[in-house]
mmCIF file of the N, C-alpha and C atoms, coordinates in Angstrom:
data_MODEL
# 
_entry.id   MODEL 
# 
loop_
_atom_site.group_PDB 
_atom_site.id 
_atom_site.type_symbol 
_atom_site.label_atom_id 
_atom_site.label_alt_id 
_atom_site.label_comp_id 
_atom_site.label_asym_id 
_atom_site.label_entity_id 
_atom_site.label_seq_id 
_atom_site.pdbx_PDB_ins_code 
_atom_site.Cartn_x 
_atom_site.Cartn_y 
_atom_site.Cartn_z 
_atom_site.occupancy 
_atom_site.B_iso_or_equiv 
_atom_site.pdbx_formal_charge 
_atom_site.auth_seq_id 
_atom_site.auth_comp_id 
_atom_site.auth_asym_id 
_atom_site.auth_atom_id 
_atom_site.pdbx_PDB_model_num 
ATOM 1   N N  . MET A 1 1  ? 10.188  0.567   -14.783 1.00 0.00 ? 1  MET A N  1 
ATOM 2   C CA . MET A 1 1  ? 10.241  0.776   -13.372 1.00 0.00 ? 1  MET A CA 1 
ATOM 3   C C  . MET A 1 1  ? 9.173   1.725   -12.986 1.00 0.00 ? 1  MET A C  1 
ATOM 4   N N  . LEU A 1 2  ? 8.392   1.373   -11.992 1.00 0.00 ? 2  LEU A N  1 
ATOM 5   C CA . LEU A 1 2  ? 7.341   2.227   -11.462 1.00 0.00 ? 2  LEU A CA 1 
ATOM 6   C C  . LEU A 1 2  ? 7.653   2.525   -9.958  1.00 0.00 ? 2  LEU A C  1 
ATOM 7   N N  . CYS A 1 3  ? 7.050   3.644   -9.539  1.00 0.00 ? 3  CYS A N  1 
ATOM 8   C CA . CYS A 1 3  ? 6.975   3.885   -8.122  1.00 0.00 ? 3  CYS A CA 1 
ATOM 9   C C  . CYS A 1 3  ? 5.615   4.372   -7.770  1.00 0.00 ? 3  CYS A C  1 
ATOM 10  N N  . ALA A 1 4  ? 5.212   4.100   -6.502  1.00 0.00 ? 4  ALA A N  1 
ATOM 11  C CA . ALA A 1 4  ? 3.849   4.505   -6.108  1.00 0.00 ? 4  ALA A CA 1 
ATOM 12  C C  . ALA A 1 4  ? 3.892   5.013   -4.629  1.00 0.00 ? 4  ALA A C  1 
ATOM 13  N N  . GLU A 1 5  ? 3.106   6.010   -4.349  1.00 0.00 ? 5  GLU A N  1 
ATOM 14  C CA . GLU A 1 5  ? 2.850   6.420   -2.981  1.00 0.00 ? 5  GLU A CA 1 
ATOM 15  C C  . GLU A 1 5  ? 1.441   5.951   -2.650  1.00 0.00 ? 5  GLU A C  1 
ATOM 16  N N  . VAL A 1 6  ? 1.354   5.171   -1.595  1.00 0.00 ? 6  VAL A N  1 
ATOM 17  C CA . VAL A 1 6  ? 0.091   4.563   -1.257  1.00 0.00 ? 6  VAL A CA 1 
ATOM 18  C C  . VAL A 1 6  ? -0.347  4.984   0.199   1.00 0.00 ? 6  VAL A C  1 
ATOM 19  N N  . SER A 1 7  ? -1.594  5.441   0.328   1.00 0.00 ? 7  SER A N  1 
ATOM 20  C CA . SER A 1 7  ? -2.130  5.803   1.654   1.00 0.00 ? 7  SER A CA 1 
ATOM 21  C C  . SER A 1 7  ? -3.445  5.039   1.837   1.00 0.00 ? 7  SER A C  1 
ATOM 22  N N  . ILE A 1 8  ? -3.575  4.378   2.994   1.00 0.00 ? 8  ILE A N  1 
ATOM 23  C CA . ILE A 1 8  ? -4.810  3.605   3.341   1.00 0.00 ? 8  ILE A CA 1 
ATOM 24  C C  . ILE A 1 8  ? -5.562  4.384   4.402   1.00 0.00 ? 8  ILE A C  1 
ATOM 25  N N  . TYR A 1 9  ? -6.868  4.484   4.211   1.00 0.00 ? 9  TYR A N  1 
ATOM 26  C CA . TYR A 1 9  ? -7.743  5.139   5.188   1.00 0.00 ? 9  TYR A CA 1 
ATOM 27  C C  . TYR A 1 9  ? -8.915  4.250   5.534   1.00 0.00 ? 9  TYR A C  1 
ATOM 28  N N  . PRO A 1 10 ? -8.787  3.408   6.538   1.00 0.00 ? 10 PRO A N  1 
ATOM 29  C CA . PRO A 1 10 ? -9.894  2.546   6.972   1.00 0.00 ? 10 PRO A CA 1 
ATOM 30  C C  . PRO A 1 10 ? -11.032 3.430   7.487   1.00 0.00 ? 10 PRO A C  1 
ATOM 31  N N  . GLN A 1 11 ? -12.266 3.025   7.163   1.00 0.00 ? 11 GLN A N  1 
ATOM 32  C CA . GLN A 1 11 ? -13.465 3.773   7.572   1.00 0.00 ? 11 GLN A CA 1 
ATOM 33  C C  . GLN A 1 11 ? -14.233 3.048   8.616   1.00 0.00 ? 11 GLN A C  1 
ATOM 34  N N  . LYS A 1 12 ? -14.864 3.823   9.465   1.00 0.00 ? 12 LYS A N  1 
ATOM 35  C CA . LYS A 1 12 ? -15.842 3.280   10.461  1.00 0.00 ? 12 LYS A CA 1 
ATOM 36  C C  . LYS A 1 12 ? -15.186 2.225   11.362  1.00 0.00 ? 12 LYS A C  1 
ATOM 37  N N  . THR A 1 13 ? -13.998 2.476   11.875  1.00 0.00 ? 13 THR A N  1 
ATOM 38  C CA . THR A 1 13 ? -13.328 1.530   12.698  1.00 0.00 ? 13 THR A CA 1 
ATOM 39  C C  . THR A 1 13 ? -12.484 2.256   13.773  1.00 0.00 ? 13 THR A C  1 
ATOM 40  N N  . ASN A 1 14 ? -12.217 1.646   14.893  1.00 0.00 ? 14 ASN A N  1 
ATOM 41  C CA . ASN A 1 14 ? -11.376 2.118   15.904  1.00 0.00 ? 14 ASN A CA 1 
ATOM 42  C C  . ASN A 1 14 ? -9.998  1.476   15.890  1.00 0.00 ? 14 ASN A C  1 
ATOM 43  N N  . ASN A 1 15 ? -9.825  0.607   14.859  1.00 0.00 ? 15 ASN A N  1 
ATOM 44  C CA . ASN A 1 15 ? -8.498  -0.164  14.663  1.00 0.00 ? 15 ASN A CA 1 
ATOM 45  C C  . ASN A 1 15 ? -7.794  0.249   13.396  1.00 0.00 ? 15 ASN A C  1 
ATOM 46  N N  . ALA A 1 16 ? -7.871  1.520   13.032  1.00 0.00 ? 16 ALA A N  1 
ATOM 47  C CA . ALA A 1 16 ? -7.228  1.979   11.856  1.00 0.00 ? 16 ALA A CA 1 
ATOM 48  C C  . ALA A 1 16 ? -5.730  1.639   11.769  1.00 0.00 ? 16 ALA A C  1 
ATOM 49  N N  . SER A 1 17 ? -4.993  1.879   12.824  1.00 0.00 ? 17 SER A N  1 
ATOM 50  C CA . SER A 1 17 ? -3.600  1.697   12.829  1.00 0.00 ? 17 SER A CA 1 
ATOM 51  C C  . SER A 1 17 ? -3.219  0.201   12.577  1.00 0.00 ? 17 SER A C  1 
ATOM 52  N N  . GLN A 1 18 ? -4.029  -0.683  13.230  1.00 0.00 ? 18 GLN A N  1 
ATOM 53  C CA . GLN A 1 18 ? -3.767  -2.113  13.055  1.00 0.00 ? 18 GLN A CA 1 
ATOM 54  C C  . GLN A 1 18 ? -4.081  -2.545  11.655  1.00 0.00 ? 18 GLN A C  1 
ATOM 55  N N  . ILE A 1 19 ? -5.138  -2.023  11.041  1.00 0.00 ? 19 ILE A N  1 
ATOM 56  C CA . ILE A 1 19 ? -5.520  -2.367  9.652   1.00 0.00 ? 19 ILE A CA 1 
ATOM 57  C C  . ILE A 1 19 ? -4.417  -1.857  8.710   1.00 0.00 ? 19 ILE A C  1 
ATOM 58  N N  . ILE A 1 20 ? -3.931  -0.691  8.871   1.00 0.00 ? 20 ILE A N  1 
ATOM 59  C CA . ILE A 1 20 ? -2.886  -0.127  8.029   1.00 0.00 ? 20 ILE A CA 1 
ATOM 60  C C  . ILE A 1 20 ? -1.633  -0.960  8.114   1.00 0.00 ? 20 ILE A C  1 
ATOM 61  N N  . THR A 1 21 ? -1.223  -1.284  9.355   1.00 0.00 ? 21 THR A N  1 
ATOM 62  C CA . THR A 1 21 ? -0.007  -2.045  9.581   1.00 0.00 ? 21 THR A CA 1 
ATOM 63  C C  . THR A 1 21 ? -0.121  -3.426  8.938   1.00 0.00 ? 21 THR A C  1 
ATOM 64  N N  . SER A 1 22 ? -1.236  -4.161  9.115   1.00 0.00 ? 22 SER A N  1 
ATOM 65  C CA . SER A 1 22 ? -1.360  -5.456  8.522   1.00 0.00 ? 22 SER A CA 1 
ATOM 66  C C  . SER A 1 22 ? -1.382  -5.383  7.020   1.00 0.00 ? 22 SER A C  1 
ATOM 67  N N  . SER A 1 23 ? -1.987  -4.351  6.461   1.00 0.00 ? 23 SER A N  1 
ATOM 68  C CA . SER A 1 23 ? -2.018  -4.162  5.039   1.00 0.00 ? 23 SER A CA 1 
ATOM 69  C C  . SER A 1 23 ? -0.640  -3.972  4.445   1.00 0.00 ? 23 SER A C  1 
ATOM 70  N N  . ILE A 1 24 ? 0.132   -3.155  5.054   1.00 0.00 ? 24 ILE A N  1 
ATOM 71  C CA . ILE A 1 24 ? 1.474   -2.878  4.576   1.00 0.00 ? 24 ILE A CA 1 
ATOM 72  C C  . ILE A 1 24 ? 2.389   -4.079  4.723   1.00 0.00 ? 24 ILE A C  1 
ATOM 73  N N  . GLN A 1 25 ? 2.165   -4.855  5.755   1.00 0.00 ? 25 GLN A N  1 
ATOM 74  C CA . GLN A 1 25 ? 2.984   -6.076  5.981   1.00 0.00 ? 25 GLN A CA 1 
ATOM 75  C C  . GLN A 1 25 ? 2.866   -7.050  4.872   1.00 0.00 ? 25 GLN A C  1 
ATOM 76  N N  . THR A 1 26 ? 1.801   -6.995  4.105   1.00 0.00 ? 26 THR A N  1 
ATOM 77  C CA . THR A 1 26 ? 1.651   -7.913  2.966   1.00 0.00 ? 26 THR A CA 1 
ATOM 78  C C  . THR A 1 26 ? 2.759   -7.710  1.949   1.00 0.00 ? 26 THR A C  1 
ATOM 79  N N  . LEU A 1 27 ? 3.331   -6.542  1.953   1.00 0.00 ? 27 LEU A N  1 
ATOM 80  C CA . LEU A 1 27 ? 4.418   -6.239  0.979   1.00 0.00 ? 27 LEU A CA 1 
ATOM 81  C C  . LEU A 1 27 ? 5.734   -6.994  1.357   1.00 0.00 ? 27 LEU A C  1 
ATOM 82  N N  . SER A 1 28 ? 5.860   -7.360  2.622   1.00 0.00 ? 28 SER A N  1 
ATOM 83  C CA . SER A 1 28 ? 7.070   -8.063  3.018   1.00 0.00 ? 28 SER A CA 1 
ATOM 84  C C  . SER A 1 28 ? 7.128   -9.491  2.450   1.00 0.00 ? 28 SER A C  1 
ATOM 85  N N  . GLN A 1 29 ? 5.975   -9.972  1.932   1.00 0.00 ? 29 GLN A N  1 
ATOM 86  C CA . GLN A 1 29 ? 5.935   -11.321 1.338   1.00 0.00 ? 29 GLN A CA 1 
ATOM 87  C C  . GLN A 1 29 ? 6.263   -11.254 -0.142  1.00 0.00 ? 29 GLN A C  1 
ATOM 88  N N  . GLU A 1 30 ? 6.447   -10.033 -0.673  1.00 0.00 ? 30 GLU A N  1 
ATOM 89  C CA . GLU A 1 30 ? 6.772   -9.847  -2.088  1.00 0.00 ? 30 GLU A CA 1 
ATOM 90  C C  . GLU A 1 30 ? 8.175   -9.422  -2.289  1.00 0.00 ? 30 GLU A C  1 
ATOM 91  N N  . LYS A 1 31 ? 8.719   -9.705  -3.436  1.00 0.00 ? 31 LYS A N  1 
ATOM 92  C CA . LYS A 1 31 ? 10.047  -9.210  -3.786  1.00 0.00 ? 31 LYS A CA 1 
ATOM 93  C C  . LYS A 1 31 ? 9.900   -7.786  -4.346  1.00 0.00 ? 31 LYS A C  1 
ATOM 94  N N  . ILE A 1 32 ? 9.689   -6.792  -3.440  1.00 0.00 ? 32 ILE A N  1 
ATOM 95  C CA . ILE A 1 32 ? 9.438   -5.426  -3.806  1.00 0.00 ? 32 ILE A CA 1 
ATOM 96  C C  . ILE A 1 32 ? 10.054  -4.553  -2.765  1.00 0.00 ? 32 ILE A C  1 
ATOM 97  N N  . GLU A 1 33 ? 10.607  -3.399  -3.203  1.00 0.00 ? 33 GLU A N  1 
ATOM 98  C CA . GLU A 1 33 ? 11.156  -2.438  -2.305  1.00 0.00 ? 33 GLU A CA 1 
ATOM 99  C C  . GLU A 1 33 ? 10.038  -1.477  -1.870  1.00 0.00 ? 33 GLU A C  1 
ATOM 100 N N  . TYR A 1 34 ? 10.010  -1.247  -0.532  1.00 0.00 ? 34 TYR A N  1 
ATOM 101 C CA . TYR A 1 34 ? 9.046   -0.271  0.002   1.00 0.00 ? 34 TYR A CA 1 
ATOM 102 C C  . TYR A 1 34 ? 9.550   0.352   1.243   1.00 0.00 ? 34 TYR A C  1 
ATOM 103 N N  . LYS A 1 35 ? 9.049   1.573   1.461   1.00 0.00 ? 35 LYS A N  1 
ATOM 104 C CA . LYS A 1 35 ? 9.500   2.346   2.639   1.00 0.00 ? 35 LYS A CA 1 
ATOM 105 C C  . LYS A 1 35 ? 8.232   2.971   3.266   1.00 0.00 ? 35 LYS A C  1 
ATOM 106 N N  . VAL A 1 36 ? 8.056   2.729   4.499   1.00 0.00 ? 36 VAL A N  1 
ATOM 107 C CA . VAL A 1 36 ? 6.867   3.234   5.241   1.00 0.00 ? 36 VAL A CA 1 
ATOM 108 C C  . VAL A 1 36 ? 7.176   4.628   5.773   1.00 0.00 ? 36 VAL A C  1 
ATOM 109 N N  . GLY A 1 37 ? 6.333   5.574   5.441   1.00 0.00 ? 37 GLY A N  1 
ATOM 110 C CA . GLY A 1 37 ? 6.443   6.915   5.957   1.00 0.00 ? 37 GLY A CA 1 
ATOM 111 C C  . GLY A 1 37 ? 5.360   7.216   6.978   1.00 0.00 ? 37 GLY A C  1 
ATOM 112 N N  . SER A 1 38 ? 5.250   8.421   7.428   1.00 0.00 ? 38 SER A N  1 
ATOM 113 C CA . SER A 1 38 ? 4.247   8.758   8.444   1.00 0.00 ? 38 SER A CA 1 
ATOM 114 C C  . SER A 1 38 ? 2.851   8.858   7.807   1.00 0.00 ? 38 SER A C  1 
ATOM 115 N N  . LEU A 1 39 ? 2.760   9.233   6.523   1.00 0.00 ? 39 LEU A N  1 
ATOM 116 C CA . LEU A 1 39 ? 1.410   9.393   5.887   1.00 0.00 ? 39 LEU A CA 1 
ATOM 117 C C  . LEU A 1 39 ? 1.240   8.431   4.693   1.00 0.00 ? 39 LEU A C  1 
ATOM 118 N N  . SER A 1 40 ? 2.236   7.840   4.218   1.00 0.00 ? 40 SER A N  1 
ATOM 119 C CA . SER A 1 40 ? 2.103   6.957   3.057   1.00 0.00 ? 40 SER A CA 1 
ATOM 120 C C  . SER A 1 40 ? 3.245   5.950   3.022   1.00 0.00 ? 40 SER A C  1 
ATOM 121 N N  . THR A 1 41 ? 3.109   4.975   2.139   1.00 0.00 ? 41 THR A N  1 
ATOM 122 C CA . THR A 1 41 ? 4.166   3.998   1.878   1.00 0.00 ? 41 THR A CA 1 
ATOM 123 C C  . THR A 1 41 ? 4.591   4.175   0.453   1.00 0.00 ? 41 THR A C  1 
ATOM 124 N N  . HIS A 1 42 ? 5.927   4.210   0.273   1.00 0.00 ? 42 HIS A N  1 
ATOM 125 C CA . HIS A 1 42 ? 6.515   4.377   -1.046  1.00 0.00 ? 42 HIS A CA 1 
ATOM 126 C C  . HIS A 1 42 ? 6.916   2.948   -1.555  1.00 0.00 ? 42 HIS A C  1 
ATOM 127 N N  . ILE A 1 43 ? 6.431   2.579   -2.742  1.00 0.00 ? 43 ILE A N  1 
ATOM 128 C CA . ILE A 1 43 ? 6.701   1.282   -3.351  1.00 0.00 ? 43 ILE A CA 1 
ATOM 129 C C  . ILE A 1 43 ? 7.439   1.467   -4.620  1.00 0.00 ? 43 ILE A C  1 
ATOM 130 N N  . ASP A 1 44 ? 8.568   0.691   -4.810  1.00 0.00 ? 44 ASP A N  1 
ATOM 131 C CA . ASP A 1 44 ? 9.339   0.729   -6.077  1.00 0.00 ? 44 ASP A CA 1 
ATOM 132 C C  . ASP A 1 44 ? 9.456   -0.710  -6.584  1.00 0.00 ? 44 ASP A C  1 
ATOM 133 N N  . GLY A 1 45 ? 9.404   -0.825  -7.939  1.00 0.00 ? 45 GLY A N  1 
ATOM 134 C CA . GLY A 1 45 ? 9.606   -2.097  -8.576  1.00 0.00 ? 45 GLY A CA 1 
ATOM 135 C C  . GLY A 1 45 ? 9.236   -2.032  -10.007 1.00 0.00 ? 45 GLY A C  1 
ATOM 136 N N  . ASN A 1 46 ? 9.188   -3.234  -10.623 1.00 0.00 ? 46 ASN A N  1 
ATOM 137 C CA . ASN A 1 46 ? 8.741   -3.241  -12.051 1.00 0.00 ? 46 ASN A CA 1 
ATOM 138 C C  . ASN A 1 46 ? 7.239   -3.124  -12.033 1.00 0.00 ? 46 ASN A C  1 
ATOM 139 N N  . ASP A 1 47 ? 6.675   -2.991  -13.199 1.00 0.00 ? 47 ASP A N  1 
ATOM 140 C CA . ASP A 1 47 ? 5.231   -2.730  -13.331 1.00 0.00 ? 47 ASP A CA 1 
ATOM 141 C C  . ASP A 1 47 ? 4.387   -3.807  -12.581 1.00 0.00 ? 47 ASP A C  1 
ATOM 142 N N  . GLU A 1 48 ? 4.691   -5.034  -12.855 1.00 0.00 ? 48 GLU A N  1 
ATOM 143 C CA . GLU A 1 48 ? 3.891   -6.112  -12.178 1.00 0.00 ? 48 GLU A CA 1 
ATOM 144 C C  . GLU A 1 48 ? 4.024   -6.067  -10.700 1.00 0.00 ? 48 GLU A C  1 
ATOM 145 N N  . GLN A 1 49 ? 5.233   -5.877  -10.173 1.00 0.00 ? 49 GLN A N  1 
ATOM 146 C CA . GLN A 1 49 ? 5.449   -5.828  -8.727  1.00 0.00 ? 49 GLN A CA 1 
ATOM 147 C C  . GLN A 1 49 ? 4.645   -4.741  -8.058  1.00 0.00 ? 49 GLN A C  1 
ATOM 148 N N  . VAL A 1 50 ? 4.715   -3.582  -8.664  1.00 0.00 ? 50 VAL A N  1 
ATOM 149 C CA . VAL A 1 50 ? 4.031   -2.380  -8.044  1.00 0.00 ? 50 VAL A CA 1 
ATOM 150 C C  . VAL A 1 50 ? 2.530   -2.602  -8.106  1.00 0.00 ? 50 VAL A C  1 
ATOM 151 N N  . TRP A 1 51 ? 1.951   -2.959  -9.266  1.00 0.00 ? 51 TRP A N  1 
ATOM 152 C CA . TRP A 1 51 ? 0.525   -3.138  -9.340  1.00 0.00 ? 51 TRP A CA 1 
ATOM 153 C C  . TRP A 1 51 ? 0.040   -4.261  -8.404  1.00 0.00 ? 51 TRP A C  1 
ATOM 154 N N  . ASN A 1 52 ? 0.783   -5.335  -8.368  1.00 0.00 ? 52 ASN A N  1 
ATOM 155 C CA . ASN A 1 52 ? 0.428   -6.459  -7.424  1.00 0.00 ? 52 ASN A CA 1 
ATOM 156 C C  . ASN A 1 52 ? 0.545   -5.999  -5.968  1.00 0.00 ? 52 ASN A C  1 
ATOM 157 N N  . GLY A 1 53 ? 1.544   -5.246  -5.645  1.00 0.00 ? 53 GLY A N  1 
ATOM 158 C CA . GLY A 1 53 ? 1.673   -4.688  -4.298  1.00 0.00 ? 53 GLY A CA 1 
ATOM 159 C C  . GLY A 1 53 ? 0.530   -3.857  -3.910  1.00 0.00 ? 53 GLY A C  1 
ATOM 160 N N  . ILE A 1 54 ? 0.129   -2.945  -4.777  1.00 0.00 ? 54 ILE A N  1 
ATOM 161 C CA . ILE A 1 54 ? -1.016  -2.081  -4.491  1.00 0.00 ? 54 ILE A CA 1 
ATOM 162 C C  . ILE A 1 54 ? -2.305  -2.910  -4.276  1.00 0.00 ? 54 ILE A C  1 
ATOM 163 N N  . LYS A 1 55 ? -2.451  -3.888  -5.092  1.00 0.00 ? 55 LYS A N  1 
ATOM 164 C CA . LYS A 1 55 ? -3.647  -4.776  -4.995  1.00 0.00 ? 55 LYS A CA 1 
ATOM 165 C C  . LYS A 1 55 ? -3.622  -5.550  -3.670  1.00 0.00 ? 55 LYS A C  1 
ATOM 166 N N  . LYS A 1 56 ? -2.510  -6.062  -3.289  1.00 0.00 ? 56 LYS A N  1 
ATOM 167 C CA . LYS A 1 56 ? -2.374  -6.846  -2.040  1.00 0.00 ? 56 LYS A CA 1 
ATOM 168 C C  . LYS A 1 56 ? -2.690  -5.931  -0.820  1.00 0.00 ? 56 LYS A C  1 
ATOM 169 N N  . VAL A 1 57 ? -2.153  -4.728  -0.840  1.00 0.00 ? 57 VAL A N  1 
ATOM 170 C CA . VAL A 1 57 ? -2.371  -3.809  0.285   1.00 0.00 ? 57 VAL A CA 1 
ATOM 171 C C  . VAL A 1 57 ? -3.883  -3.495  0.360   1.00 0.00 ? 57 VAL A C  1 
ATOM 172 N N  . PHE A 1 58 ? -4.503  -3.204  -0.710  1.00 0.00 ? 58 PHE A N  1 
ATOM 173 C CA . PHE A 1 58 ? -5.962  -2.912  -0.674  1.00 0.00 ? 58 PHE A CA 1 
ATOM 174 C C  . PHE A 1 58 ? -6.788  -4.094  -0.265  1.00 0.00 ? 58 PHE A C  1 
ATOM 175 N N  . ASN A 1 59 ? -6.479  -5.265  -0.842  1.00 0.00 ? 59 ASN A N  1 
ATOM 176 C CA . ASN A 1 59 ? -7.232  -6.488  -0.481  1.00 0.00 ? 59 ASN A CA 1 
ATOM 177 C C  . ASN A 1 59 ? -7.164  -6.829  0.961   1.00 0.00 ? 59 ASN A C  1 
ATOM 178 N N  . GLU A 1 60 ? -5.975  -6.674  1.559   1.00 0.00 ? 60 GLU A N  1 
ATOM 179 C CA . GLU A 1 60 ? -5.870  -6.897  2.996   1.00 0.00 ? 60 GLU A CA 1 
ATOM 180 C C  . GLU A 1 60 ? -6.640  -5.881  3.785   1.00 0.00 ? 60 GLU A C  1 
ATOM 181 N N  . ALA A 1 61 ? -6.584  -4.648  3.434   1.00 0.00 ? 61 ALA A N  1 
ATOM 182 C CA . ALA A 1 61 ? -7.305  -3.593  4.191   1.00 0.00 ? 61 ALA A CA 1 
ATOM 183 C C  . ALA A 1 61 ? -8.799  -3.793  4.125   1.00 0.00 ? 61 ALA A C  1 
ATOM 184 N N  . GLN A 1 62 ? -9.269  -4.201  2.964   1.00 0.00 ? 62 GLN A N  1 
ATOM 185 C CA . GLN A 1 62 ? -10.740 -4.301  2.810   1.00 0.00 ? 62 GLN A CA 1 
ATOM 186 C C  . GLN A 1 62 ? -11.339 -5.496  3.586   1.00 0.00 ? 62 GLN A C  1 
ATOM 187 N N  . LYS A 1 63 ? -10.480 -6.401  4.047   1.00 0.00 ? 63 LYS A N  1 
ATOM 188 C CA . LYS A 1 63 ? -10.966 -7.516  4.881   1.00 0.00 ? 63 LYS A CA 1 
ATOM 189 C C  . LYS A 1 63 ? -11.639 -7.018  6.177   1.00 0.00 ? 63 LYS A C  1 
ATOM 190 N N  . ALA A 1 64 ? -11.175 -5.819  6.591   1.00 0.00 ? 64 ALA A N  1 
ATOM 191 C CA . ALA A 1 64 ? -11.648 -5.238  7.806   1.00 0.00 ? 64 ALA A CA 1 
ATOM 192 C C  . ALA A 1 64 ? -12.961 -4.404  7.645   1.00 0.00 ? 64 ALA A C  1 
ATOM 193 N N  . GLY A 1 65 ? -13.284 -4.168  6.416   1.00 0.00 ? 65 GLY A N  1 
ATOM 194 C CA . GLY A 1 65 ? -14.474 -3.356  6.152   1.00 0.00 ? 65 GLY A CA 1 
ATOM 195 C C  . GLY A 1 65 ? -14.198 -2.277  5.116   1.00 0.00 ? 65 GLY A C  1 
ATOM 196 N N  . GLU A 1 66 ? -14.935 -1.158  5.187   1.00 0.00 ? 66 GLU A N  1 
ATOM 197 C CA . GLU A 1 66 ? -14.763 -0.087  4.211   1.00 0.00 ? 66 GLU A CA 1 
ATOM 198 C C  . GLU A 1 66 ? -13.402 0.575   4.372   1.00 0.00 ? 66 GLU A C  1 
ATOM 199 N N  . VAL A 1 67 ? -12.802 0.884   3.174   1.00 0.00 ? 67 VAL A N  1 
ATOM 200 C CA . VAL A 1 67 ? -11.514 1.499   3.185   1.00 0.00 ? 67 VAL A CA 1 
ATOM 201 C C  . VAL A 1 67 ? -11.387 2.398   1.981   1.00 0.00 ? 67 VAL A C  1 
ATOM 202 N N  . SER A 1 68 ? -10.668 3.486   2.124   1.00 0.00 ? 68 SER A N  1 
ATOM 203 C CA . SER A 1 68 ? -10.273 4.322   1.002   1.00 0.00 ? 68 SER A CA 1 
ATOM 204 C C  . SER A 1 68 ? -8.765  4.216   0.857   1.00 0.00 ? 68 SER A C  1 
ATOM 205 N N  . MET A 1 69 ? -8.366  4.289   -0.433  1.00 0.00 ? 69 MET A N  1 
ATOM 206 C CA . MET A 1 69 ? -6.908  4.228   -0.735  1.00 0.00 ? 69 MET A CA 1 
ATOM 207 C C  . MET A 1 69 ? -6.608  5.362   -1.702  1.00 0.00 ? 69 MET A C  1 
ATOM 208 N N  . VAL A 1 70 ? -5.517  6.058   -1.412  1.00 0.00 ? 70 VAL A N  1 
ATOM 209 C CA . VAL A 1 70 ? -5.059  7.076   -2.345  1.00 0.00 ? 70 VAL A CA 1 
ATOM 210 C C  . VAL A 1 70 ? -3.725  6.623   -2.890  1.00 0.00 ? 70 VAL A C  1 
ATOM 211 N N  . VAL A 1 71 ? -3.582  6.601   -4.209  1.00 0.00 ? 71 VAL A N  1 
ATOM 212 C CA . VAL A 1 71 ? -2.367  6.104   -4.836  1.00 0.00 ? 71 VAL A CA 1 
ATOM 213 C C  . VAL A 1 71 ? -1.866  7.132   -5.874  1.00 0.00 ? 71 VAL A C  1 
ATOM 214 N N  . THR A 1 72 ? -0.608  7.462   -5.811  1.00 0.00 ? 72 THR A N  1 
ATOM 215 C CA . THR A 1 72 ? 0.041   8.221   -6.852  1.00 0.00 ? 72 THR A CA 1 
ATOM 216 C C  . THR A 1 72 ? 1.092   7.377   -7.475  1.00 0.00 ? 72 THR A C  1 
ATOM 217 N N  . ILE A 1 73 ? 1.028   7.236   -8.803  1.00 0.00 ? 73 ILE A N  1 
ATOM 218 C CA . ILE A 1 73 ? 1.917   6.361   -9.528  1.00 0.00 ? 73 ILE A CA 1 
ATOM 219 C C  . ILE A 1 73 ? 2.763   7.163   -10.506 1.00 0.00 ? 73 ILE A C  1 
ATOM 220 N N  . SER A 1 74 ? 4.024   6.810   -10.577 1.00 0.00 ? 74 SER A N  1 
ATOM 221 C CA . SER A 1 74 ? 4.914   7.519   -11.496 1.00 0.00 ? 74 SER A CA 1 
ATOM 222 C C  . SER A 1 74 ? 5.872   6.525   -12.172 1.00 0.00 ? 74 SER A C  1 
ATOM 223 N N  . ASN A 1 75 ? 6.215   6.839   -13.422 1.00 0.00 ? 75 ASN A N  1 
ATOM 224 C CA . ASN A 1 75 ? 7.230   6.005   -14.107 1.00 0.00 ? 75 ASN A CA 1 
ATOM 225 C C  . ASN A 1 75 ? 8.510   6.855   -14.297 1.00 0.00 ? 75 ASN A C  1 
ATOM 226 N N  . SER A 1 76 ? 8.561   8.007   -13.644 1.00 0.00 ? 76 SER A N  1 
ATOM 227 C CA . SER A 1 76 ? 9.785   8.836   -13.784 1.00 0.00 ? 76 SER A CA 1 
ATOM 228 C C  . SER A 1 76 ? 10.796  8.522   -12.701 1.00 0.00 ? 76 SER A C  1 
ATOM 229 N N  . GLU A 1 77 ? 12.008  8.897   -12.990 1.00 0.00 ? 77 GLU A N  1 
ATOM 230 C CA . GLU A 1 77 ? 13.073  8.698   -11.958 1.00 0.00 ? 77 GLU A CA 1 
ATOM 231 C C  . GLU A 1 77 ? 12.808  9.614   -10.787 1.00 0.00 ? 77 GLU A C  1 
ATOM 232 N N  . HIS A 1 78 ? 13.061  9.150   -9.621  1.00 0.00 ? 78 HIS A N  1 
ATOM 233 C CA . HIS A 1 78 ? 12.797  9.987   -8.445  1.00 0.00 ? 78 HIS A CA 1 
ATOM 234 C C  . HIS A 1 78 ? 14.028  10.225  -7.683  1.00 0.00 ? 78 HIS A C  1 
# 
């Protein structure tokens, strides 16, 4: 079981909120638990689910241009 805290930071755009929202929405298509917070999104699942979720979020965000992503991953109980 893994968990990850993911934060997306779109660069050079006036649509950051929209980009973040559409990126996070990609997780709703997966069988993965996630909770959206004010500064980050918490993702829980098995290894494959979490890594795939992180990848999907980043891939969606980068469609809009340059983006930075900060991820903290843990395999410990929380």
